N, C-alpha and C positions, 0 to 999 in steps of 0.2 A: 562574652565569656570571661569570667573572673579568673585571675591567676590561681592555679590549684594550690600552691603552697600557702598563700595568704588565706585562702578559703579554709584549708585544713586547720591552720592554727586558730583562726577566728571561730571556726565551727566546733573545735574540739570540746570546749566546755558544754556546748549544747548537745553534742553527740553523747558525751559521757552522761549528762543529765538525763537524756532520753533513755539511755540504756539502764540507768539506775531506776528510773520511774517504771520502765517495762518490767524489770526484775521484781520490784516491789508489787506491781500490779499482778504479775503472775502468782506471787506468793499469796496475795490477798484473795485472788480468785480461788486458789487451791484451798485456802483456809475456809472460805465461805462454803465451797462445795463440800468439804469435809464436815463442816458443822451442820450443813443441811442433811447430809447423809446420816450423820450420827443421830439426828432428831427423829 
């Protein structure tokens, strides 16, 4: 088991990156669905 504090700080950029990617992905999905519905 890795020390939690070190894991937190080393994983922080990754976690933030994943969250940003997820947000963008959700927006893209919504835009695509909206575009498909509009057509």
